[in-house]
Every structure is written in C-alpha cells, then in structure tokens.
C-alpha positions in Angstrom: 0.0 0.2 -0.1 1.6 3.4 -1.1 0.6 6.4 0.5 1.2 9.7 -2.1 2.1 12.7 0.0 0.6 15.3 -3.2 -0.3 13.9 -6.4 1.6 15.4 -9.5 0.1 18.1 -11.4 -0.4 16.7 -15.0 1.6 17.5 -17.7 1.7 17.0 -21.4 5.7 17.3 -22.1 7.8 15.4 -20.0 10.0 17.8 -17.7 13.5 17.1 -17.0 14.5 16.4 -13.4 15.5 19.1 -11.4 19.2 19.9 -11.5 20.7 18.8 -8.3 21.1 21.4 -5.6 24.6 22.7 -5.3 27.0 21.7 -2.8 26.9 23.3 0.7 29.7 25.4 1.3 31.9 24.3 4.2 32.1 25.6 7.5 34.6 28.5 7.6 34.7 29.1 3.7 35.1 32.7 2.7 33.1 32.5 -0.2 30.2 31.4 1.5 27.5 33.3 1.1 25.0 32.3 4.0 24.2 35.2 6.4 25.8 35.4 9.7 24.9 37.1 12.6 27.6 39.4 12.7 26.6 40.9 9.6 23.7 42.5 11.7 25.9 44.0 13.9 27.5 47.8 13.2 30.6 46.8 14.9 33.2 43.5 14.4 31.7 40.6 16.6 34.5 41.0 19.0 34.4 44.7 19.7 30.6 44.1 20.2 30.9 41.6 22.5 33.6 43.4 24.6 30.9 46.7 25.0 28.2 44.7 26.1 30.2 42.4 28.4 31.9 45.6 29.9 28.8 47.6 30.1 26.8 44.9 32.3 29.3 44.7 35.0 30.0 48.7 35.0 26.2 49.6 35.1 25.5 46.9 37.8 28.5 48.2 40.1 26.9 51.7 39.5 23.5 50.5 40.6 24.5 48.6 43.7 26.3 51.6 45.0 23.5 53.9 44.5 21.3 51.5 46.4 23.8 51.2 49.4 23.8 54.8 49.3 19.8 55.0 49.3 19.7 52.6 52.0 22.1 54.6 54.5 20.5 58.0 53.8 16.8 56.5 54.3 15.8 57.5 50.5 13.3 55.1 48.9 14.7 52.9 46.5 11.9 53.5 43.9 12.6 56.7 43.4 15.1 56.7 40.5 17.0 59.9 38.8 17.9 59.7 35.3 21.3 58.3 35.3 19.5 55.1 37.6 16.7 54.9 34.7 19.2 54.7 32.1 21.6 52.2 33.9 18.4 49.9 34.8 17.9 50.2 31.0 21.3 49.4 29.8 21.5 46.7 32.3 18.4 44.8 31.0 19.7 45.4 27.4 23.1 43.9 28.4 21.8 40.7 30.3 19.5 40.1 27.5 22.5 40.0 24.7 24.9 38.1 27.2 21.9 35.4 27.7 21.6 34.8 24.2 25.4 33.8 24.1 26.7 37.3 23.2 23.5 37.8 21.0 24.6 35.6 17.9 21.7 33.0 18.2 19.3 35.8 18.6 20.4 37.6 15.6 20.9 34.7 13.4 16.9 33.9 14.4 16.2 37.3 12.2 18.2 37.1 9.2 18.1 33.5 8.7 15.6 30.9 8.2 16.8 27.3 9.9 18.0 24.7 7.3 16.1 22.6 8.6 12.6 24.4 7.8 13.7 24.8 4.3 14.2 21.4 4.0 10.7 20.3 5.3 9.1 23.1 3.4 10.9 21.8 0.1 9.3 18.2 1.1 5.8 19.5 1.4 5.4 22.1 -1.4 8.0 20.8 -4.2 8.5 17.0 -3.7 6.2 14.1 -4.7 7.4 11.1 -3.0 5.8 7.6 -2.4 6.1 6.2 1.0 5.9 2.5 0.9 3.9 1.4 4.1 3.7 -2.3 3.8 5.8 -4.9 6.2 9.4 -5.8 5.1 9.7 -8.9 2.9 11.0 -11.9 4.8 14.4 -12.8 3.8 14.1 -16.4 1.9 10.8 -16.2 1.8 9.3 -17.1 -1.7 6.2 -15.4 -2.5 3.0 -17.2 -4.0 1.6 -15.8 -7.3 -2.0 -14.7 -7.5 -4.4 -17.2 -7.5 -6.4 -17.7 -11.1 -10.0 -16.8 -10.0 -13.1 -16.3 -12.1 -13.6 -12.7 -12.8 -16.1 -12.0 -10.6 -14.2 -13.2 -7.6 -11.2 -11.3 -8.8 -13.1 -8.2 -8.7 -14.2 -8.8 -5.1 -10.7 -9.7 -4.2 -9.8 -6.1 -5.6 -12.5 -4.5 -3.7 -11.7 -5.9 -0.5 -8.0 -5.2 -1.0 -8.8 -1.8 -1.6 -11.4 -1.5 1.2 -14.6 -0.8 -0.8 -15.6 -4.0 0.6 -15.1 -5.1 4.0 -14.1 -8.3 4.5 -16.3 -9.4 7.4 -19.4 -9.0 5.1 -18.5 -11.3 2.4 -20.6 -14.3 3.8 -23.8 -12.0 3.7 -22.9 -10.4 0.3 -22.2 -13.8 -1.6 -24.6 -16.3 0.5 -21.5 -18.7 0.1 -19.4 -19.1 3.1 -16.7 -21.6 1.3 -16.7 -19.1 -1.7 -16.2 -16.0 1.1 -13.3 -17.8 2.6 -11.4 -18.4 -0.8 -11.7 -14.6 -1.4 -10.9 -13.3 2.2 -7.8 -16.1 2.0 -6.6 -14.7 -1.2 -7.2 -10.8 -0.8 -5.1 -11.4 2.9 -2.6 -13.0 0.9 -2.1 -10.3 -1.3 -2.1 -7.5 1.4 0.3 -9.1 3.3 2.2 -10.4 0.5 2.9 -13.6 2.3 1.3 -17.2 1.4 -0.5 -19.5 3.7 -0.5 -22.2 1.2 0.0 -24.8 4.0 -3.3 -23.9 5.9 -6.0 -26.0 4.5 -9.2 -24.4 2.8 -11.2 -27.2 1.2 -12.7 -29.9 3.1 -14.6 -28.1 5.9 -18.2 -26.9 6.0 -18.0 -23.4 6.8 -21.6 -23.0 6.7 -21.5 -24.9 10.1 -19.5 -22.0 12.0 -21.3 -18.8 10.6 -22.7 -16.9 13.3 -21.4 -19.2 15.9 -17.8 -20.3 16.3 -15.5 -18.4 14.0 -15.8 -15.2 12.1 -13.8 -14.3 9.0 -12.5 -17.8 8.6 -9.2 -18.3 5.6 -8.8 -21.8 6.3 -8.7 -24.2 9.1 -6.1 -25.5 11.5 -5.3 -29.7 11.3 -4.4 -31.3 14.9 -3.7 -35.1 15.2 -6.5 -36.9 17.2 -4.7 -40.0 19.3 -7.0 -42.7 21.5 -6.1 -43.4 24.8 -7.9 -46.5 26.7 -9.8 -48.4 27.3 -10.3 -46.3 30.6 -12.0 -48.2 33.0 -13.9 -45.8 35.0 -17.0 -46.6 37.1 -17.1 -50.1 35.5 -17.6 -49.1 32.0 -15.0 -48.8 29.5 -14.2 -45.7 27.7 -12.0 -44.7 24.4 -11.0 -41.3 25.2 -10.0 -38.9 22.3 -6.9 -36.4 22.7 -6.0 -33.7 20.0 -2.5 -32.6 21.2 1.1 -32.1 19.2 3.0 -32.9 22.1 4.6 -36.3 21.7 4.6 -38.7 24.4 1.4 -37.0 26.1 -0.8 -40.0 24.2 1.1 -42.6 24.8 2.0 -41.5 28.5 -2.0 -41.2 29.4 -2.3 -44.6 27.6 0.1 -46.5 30.1 -1.7 -45.0 33.0 -5.4 -46.5 31.6 -3.5 -49.4 31.4 -2.5 -49.5 35.3 -5.8 -48.4 36.3 -7.7 -51.3 33.9 -5.1 -53.9 35.4 -6.0 -52.8 38.9 -9.6 -53.0 38.4 -10.4 -49.4 37.1 -11.1 -46.2 39.0 -13.9 -44.8 40.7 -15.4 -41.0 39.9 -18.0 -39.1 41.9 -19.7 -35.6 40.7 -20.0 -33.4 43.6 -21.4 -30.5 42.1 -22.7 -29.3 38.9 -23.2 -25.4 38.8 -22.3 -22.7 36.4 -21.8 -19.2 37.8 -22.2 -15.6 36.5 -21.4 -12.4 38.8 -22.6 -9.3 37.9 -21.2 -6.1 39.6 -23.5 -3.6 40.5 -23.2 -0.2 42.2 -24.7 2.2 44.7 -24.6 5.3 46.0 -23.3 4.3 49.7 -22.2 1.0 51.0 -25.2 0.9 53.2 -27.4 0.6 50.1 -25.1 -2.1 48.7 -25.4 -4.3 52.1 -29.0 -3.6 52.1 -29.1 -5.5 48.4 -26.7 -7.9 49.7 -29.1 -9.1 52.8 -32.4 -9.2 50.5 -30.4 -11.6 48.1 -29.3 -13.9 50.8 -32.4 -14.1 52.7 -33.8 -17.4 52.2 -37.5 -16.0 52.1 -36.6 -14.3 48.9 -34.9 -17.2 47.0 -38.0 -18.9 45.5 -39.1 -15.6 44.0 -35.8 -14.9 42.4 -35.7 -18.8 41.5 -38.8 -18.1 39.3 -37.3 -14.9 37.6 -34.2 -16.3 36.8 -35.5 -20.0 35.6 -37.7 -18.7 33.4 -35.1 -17.9 31.0 -34.7 -21.5 30.2 -36.3 -25.0 30.4 -32.7 -26.3 31.7 -31.5 -23.3 33.7 -32.4 -23.6 37.4 -31.1 -21.8 39.9 -29.3 -23.1 42.8 -27.3 -20.6 45.1 -26.6 -16.7 45.3 -23.6 -15.5 46.9 -22.5 -12.1 47.1 -19.4 -9.8 48.2 -19.4 -6.2 48.7 -16.2 -3.8 48.0 -17.4 -0.2 49.5 -20.6 0.9 47.5 -20.0 -2.0 44.9 -21.8 -5.5 45.1 -20.6 -8.5 43.5 -23.6 -11.0 42.9 -22.2 -14.9 42.0 -25.4 -16.5 40.7 -25.2 -20.6 40.6 -27.2 -22.5 38.4 -27.7 -26.1 36.7 -27.4 -25.7 32.7 -28.3 -29.1 31.6 -25.8 -30.4 28.9 -24.8 -27.3 27.8 -21.8 -25.7 29.2 -24.2 -23.2 29.8 -22.6 -19.5 29.8 -25.0 -18.0 27.8 -28.0 -19.7 29.6 -26.9 -18.4 33.4 -26.3 -14.8 31.9 -30.0 -14.7 30.5 -31.0 -15.6 33.9 -28.9 -13.2 35.8 -30.0 -10.2 33.2 -33.6 -11.4 34.2 -32.9 -11.1 37.9 -31.2 -7.8 37.5 -34.2 -6.2 35.9 -36.8 -7.7 38.5 -34.5 -5.7 41.1 -34.8 -2.5 39.4 -38.1 -2.5 40.8 -37.2 -2.7 44.5 -33.8 -0.9 44.0 -34.4 1.7 41.2 -30.7 3.6 42.4 -28.7 0.4 41.7 -26.6 1.0 38.6 -25.5 -2.4 36.7 -22.1 -1.8 35.7 -21.3 -5.1 34.0 -23.0 -8.4 33.6 -19.9 -9.7 34.8 -17.4 -8.5 37.3 -15.1 -11.2 37.6 -16.3 -12.6 40.7 -17.5 -15.6 38.5 -14.5 -16.0 37.6 -14.4 -17.1 33.6 -11.0 -18.2 32.0 -9.0 -16.7 35.1 -7.2 -18.8 37.8 -9.6 -17.5 41.0 -9.6 -18.9 44.6 -13.3 -18.9 44.7 -13.3 -21.3 41.7 -11.0 -23.5 43.6 -12.7 -23.3 46.7 -16.3 -23.1 45.6 -16.0 -24.6 42.3 -17.4 -24.0 39.1 -19.3 -26.0 36.1 -18.8 -29.6 37.0 -16.7 -30.6 40.7 -15.2 -34.2 40.5 -13.2 -36.4 42.4 -11.5 -39.7 41.1 -9.9 -42.1 42.7 -8.3 -45.9 42.0 -6.1 -48.4 44.1 -3.3 -49.6 42.1 -1.9 -52.7 43.0 2.1 -53.2 43.8 2.5 -55.5 40.8 1.4 -52.8 38.5 3.5 -50.0 39.8 6.3 -52.3 39.6 5.9 -53.8 36.2 3.7 -51.6 34.4 4.6 -48.3 35.7 8.4 -49.5 36.5 8.6 -47.5 39.8 8.0 -48.3 43.5 5.0 -47.1 45.9 7.2 -45.4 48.6 8.9 -43.7 45.7 5.6 -42.3 44.2 4.4 -41.1 47.4 7.5 -38.9 48.1 7.8 -37.7 44.7 3.8 -36.6 45.1 4.5 -34.8 48.3 7.7 -33.3 47.2 6.5 -32.1 43.9 2.9 -31.9 43.4 2.2 -30.7 47.2 5.1 -28.8 48.7 6.6 -27.8 45.6 3.4 -25.9 44.4 2.9 -24.5 47.4 6.6 -23.2 47.8 5.9 -21.7 44.3 2.6 -20.2 45.2 0.2 -22.2 43.0 -3.5 -21.6 42.9 -5.3 -24.9 42.0 -1.9 -26.0 40.5 -1.2 -29.1 43.0 -0.7 -31.6 40.2 1.7 -32.6 37.3 0.2 -31.9 34.0 -3.7 -31.5 34.3 -3.9 -29.2 31.9 -2.3 -31.2 29.7 -5.1 -34.0 29.4 -7.6 -31.3 29.9 -7.0 -29.2 26.9 -6.5 -32.4 24.9 -9.8 -33.8 25.3 -11.3 -30.0 25.3 -10.1 -29.4 21.8 -11.0 -32.9 20.4 -14.5 -32.6 21.8 -15.2 -29.3 20.6 -15.1 -27.2 24.7 -13.4 -23.7 25.2 -9.6 -24.1 25.0 -9.5 -21.1 27.0 -11.8 -22.9 30.2 -8.6 -25.3 30.6 -7.6 -22.5 33.1 -10.1 -23.2 35.8 -10.8 -26.8 34.5 -7.2 -27.6 34.9 -7.4 -26.7 39.0 -6.6 -30.0 40.4 -4.8 -31.7 43.7 -3.5 -34.8 43.1 -2.9 -37.4 46.3 -1.1 -40.4 46.7 -0.7 -42.7 49.9 0.3 -46.3 50.4 -2.4 -48.5 51.4 -2.8 -52.2 52.4 0.6 -52.3 54.5 2.3 -50.4 52.2 1.8 -52.7 49.2 -0.6 -50.7 47.1 -1.1 -47.2 45.9 -4.2 -45.2 46.6 -3.9 -42.1 44.0 -6.8 -39.6 43.7 -7.6 -36.5 41.7 -10.1 -33.8 43.0 -11.2 -31.1 40.0 -13.5 -28.5 41.7 -14.1 -26.6 38.4 -14.5 -28.8 35.2 -16.4 -26.7 32.6 -18.0 -29.0 29.9 -20.8 -29.4 27.5 -22.2 -31.8 25.0 -24.5 -29.1 23.4 -23.7 -25.7 21.4 -20.5 -23.9 20.7 -17.5 -26.4 19.0 -19.5 -29.4 20.2 -21.7 -29.5 17.0 -18.7 -29.4 14.3 -18.2 -32.7 12.3 -14.7 -33.9 14.1 -15.6 -33.1 17.6 -19.2 -34.7 17.6 -17.5 -37.6 16.1 -15.0 -37.5 19.5 -18.4 -37.2 21.5 -20.0 -39.8 19.8 -17.1 -42.2 20.5 -17.6 -41.2 24.4 -21.2 -42.0 24.1 -21.8 -38.5 25.2 -23.2 -36.8 21.8 -25.7 -34.2 22.1 -28.2 -33.8 25.0 -29.6 -36.7 27.0 -33.4 -36.9 26.6 -33.7 -39.5 29.5 -31.6 -37.5 31.9 -31.1 -33.6 30.9 -27.2 -32.9 31.7 -26.1 -36.5 32.4 -24.0 -36.3 29.1 -22.2 -33.4 30.2 -21.7 -34.9 33.7 -20.2 -38.0 32.2 -18.1 -36.3 30.1 -16.5 -34.3 33.2 -15.7 -37.7 35.0 -14.1 -39.0 32.1 -11.7 -35.9 31.9 -11.3 -36.5 35.6 -10.4 -40.4 35.0 -8.3 -39.5 32.0 -6.3 -37.1 34.3 -5.9 -39.4 36.7 -4.3 -41.7 34.2 -1.8 -39.1 33.1 -0.9 -38.0 36.7 -0.1 -41.5 37.5 1.9 -42.4 34.3 4.2 -39.1 34.4 5.0 -39.1 38.2 5.9 -42.8 37.5 7.8 -41.6 34.7 9.7 -38.9 37.0 10.2 -41.3 39.7 11.9 -43.9 37.6 13.9 -41.2 35.7 12.3 -41.9 32.0 10.9 -38.5 31.6 13.9 -37.2 29.7 14.6 -40.4 27.6 11.2 -40.6 26.5 10.7 -37.1 25.3 14.1 -37.3 23.7 12.7 -40.1 21.5 8.9 -39.2 20.9 8.7 -35.4 21.2 11.8 -34.3 19.1 11.4 -33.4 15.5 14.1 -34.9 13.8 12.7 -33.6 10.2 15.2 -31.7 8.6 13.9 -28.1 8.5 15.8 -26.7 5.7 14.5 -29.2 3.1 11.1 -28.7 4.3 11.8 -24.6 3.8 13.2 -25.3 0.5 
C-alpha cells in the first residue's frame, strides 16, 4: 500500500528532472554566501561582545553603589534619577544580549531561516514522494503468485484489498461461505505479501461455523487426534480422544489407563454441578449495597428470585446466590445447573432477568457489568478453587504393587514421596493456585480441543490436586485427583462441528440426553477427571523412575530436516 504526499500536476510534456542542488559550502569557507549573525551588527563581533560585557558589569556596580547610598540615607529605592533609569535599561539590554550567548543565536534567528525548515518546506511543496508502508519482505521467503480466479471473484478480491468491500461482509454479500473464505484468503495473501499455502481451505463445512464459532475464516488448522484407553471408569470402558501436538502425551496417558485397568478400574463421583455468573452493581452508598446483599441472601426471597431466573430457559435452575462487597460495589455470584450445555449464555440470560427484576425495588442500583470477575471465567481464581464452577469431580483408584512395578516401572514409596515433594510442597513453594498436580492441563486441553470445548476454560478446568498414599500395609498405591471446576458441555459451541461431534459420539455423550438432561455433560466431566488420573499416574511414575527425559528425547523431538522442508 502506497501513501502519496501530493499527487503530481498533470503535464503533456515530459519535464527534465530538476538539477541537483549546489553543494553546501564548508564551514569557514570565505566564499560562503550564507548570512552570519555578525552581519547585522554595526561593529565587529569581538568589539560588540566586549562593549556589552563591560557595560553589564559597570552598570551593575553603579546601581549597587547607588542603592547602598539610598539605604544609608533612608531614601526610597523606587525614587529613581535619570542616570539610574538609564543604568537599569542598559543592564537589562546587556543581560539579554549575554543571555543569548553574546547575541549570536538571537540575531541569527532574524536574518536566516533554519536549514531544517527549508528542507521541510521543500519536501512539502516541491517534492512528490511515495512512502511504502507495507511490511518488509521476509528474507528467503518465496512469494506465491496470485491465484487464478473467475472474473467476479477477482473483482471482489480487488474490492477487499482496496477497502471498498469489508472482509467481514463477504458471507452475507455472497451467500456462499466457502467462496467468501476463498476470496478473503486470497485478499489476505495479497495484502500481506505472504503465502498461507500450508493452511487447508477445502474439506471443511464453513456454513457450520457461520454466526457461532468463528468469524472471517480463511481456512482451518489440522491437529492430530490420538486415542487412549480403554479407560475403565465406574465399571464402563471408554476410548478417550485427545487432540495434541505434544509427543509422549497420548502414549503416557495410555500407559496410565493400562495401569488403572489392570488394577480393577477407577471410581469417579460428581460433587457439584453449577455454572456461575457474577455481575457487579453500584450504589450511592455502601449501606444501600449491603441492603441488597441481605435481600439476596435471605432464604425467604430465594423462591421468588428462582422463578425469575428459571424462566430464561427450560434447563436453567438457580441453585444459589453468593455476594461480596467492595465499598459501595456489590458482586453477586449466581450459581445454576445448565443441563448438557456448558451454560455461560444460559446463566447470563437468567442473571439479566434477575437484574431487571431487582430494579423495581432498588431503582438506584447501577449495573456496571454483567460480569464482574467474581464468576470467575477463564482466569485462575481462588473462588473457583474453593467453591467450584461447572462440574466438581473427584476420581480415585487403587493401583496394586505388581502393576506399579511391572507397568509403571517404579515403587509405591517412591511415588508417594515424589507426590508430596513435587505436587504438594513444590507447588506450595511456587505459590500455586489450584496447581497441585503434575500436568492436568495437558490432558484437559487435549480432550477439550478434541470434543469442541472452549480451550480458554482449560485455565480453571485444570485446577486439580493429586493425592497419593500407600495402602494395604504399604503394598498398594491409592491415587486421587480432585477437580472442582471442570467446565464442559455436549451441546452448543464447537460440539456441533463434524470432527468434534464424532469424538463426543466415540465417548457416548454426543448431544443432549433426553432421558436425564445434563447427564451427558456430567459423564464427560468424569471422563476428563479419569483421564487426568491416568496422566498423573504415568507422568509421576516416569519422573520417579528417571524416564522422563529419555522418553521425550525419543518421542517429543522433531527429527525432520527443516532446511529441506523450507526449500
């Protein structure tokens, strides 16, 4: 993209380029025609400086002598004689001259315009320059020639590049999502001068993401999906899909599943199921904020508030209200069950209904925001770690001593000691918040991406504390993971995409449960916890046996020749 300072005037004849400016005279050149400060003075510069220098000190001495005499004779200082007035004027004039470093810069400013101003003026008025504003080319990168497009598409690409057609409006303008993505993709390549050849375009249903999953698509990213299992959980076997680019992760989790299976399986219990949203409201005083707090937390008002909240959805059911005050600001944390949906939109609609209802009795309530971060969504927060958010789950298993030694290649005492020093004491030393585990986020993220969950909610969903202890006279290992805020759903968002829907179907939790609303989402949360249990067990065993570095050097290093790929 070029920015032109001033368009050139049209001319029928070709004018020769202007002659180059004459070289600037060297400093001190006697033939230089540039004006000097001394040219404006009636006397040579050294004489002028000497006169003003002498005048300044002699007049100052004269005035000080006169003022001392006035003080002795009690004569008012403001009564001036003609000679004193002339002395003051002379003192001021000489001071101004000396202040300007003998007057050179002061006089020069009147007789000569600075060269920088002349250059700037010449650039603005006489020169026609093109300034290139695009990004610098990447050294060694090979540009891709423009794609051959039909004439109509070529015109649209040019319109997007020039800004005449907004990129976001292509879908509504064309009515063809794939064509819109193709045109946008070509426009991006031309605007940036960089190729996205490795980013797939075809083979994806762009209509399925319109208005719900992604805006202004230009392609899709491929992530490999591995299968771990069978995971024996609550008497049922599950093959768990994990989308990841980290080598060893799937293999390690699969080893943990084998250890759990060989020991009789794991047991998982859902403790709590409640999504939260916490608006922040403000009053004119803290007293009024506390009045609303008491009103919301009064059990007598809960049924009324529940009726208002629950009418937003046939699945939303208000479970509790928790308030916190900061000055005259009140944070209201609503908790509700949301069926098989993750539930953020559902709970937000219910909260809005309650806020509208409260305006009748509290007209001075100012709603600052529907979310005041007391929820707390997509951020590590103590309230989620303590109170829970989404599904709160605990999962446990007893691993026999034979399995620990033969499958995990370590010992029960070594695992118990490592867990205490690493996951508990080490995390405490680091000041961890909900991070008392080895790598729960690895498994949570991989399952979230594979099943269409919100990857950003991995932050609170990975809150986990891993516990290990020796049981049965020290022969066997009891391991458990407690995860208070797993935020998952089997309907809505990315769960309806073809690939993610297939992974949910593999787990047997696709869509909403008609027999027991919410049971599919709850089952998915327990599967996540069970997979985390397997991942924790295997990684801790690898660290305990000193196998972590060796396995990652074998499976998690790229051995491909990057130079050959780039060429």
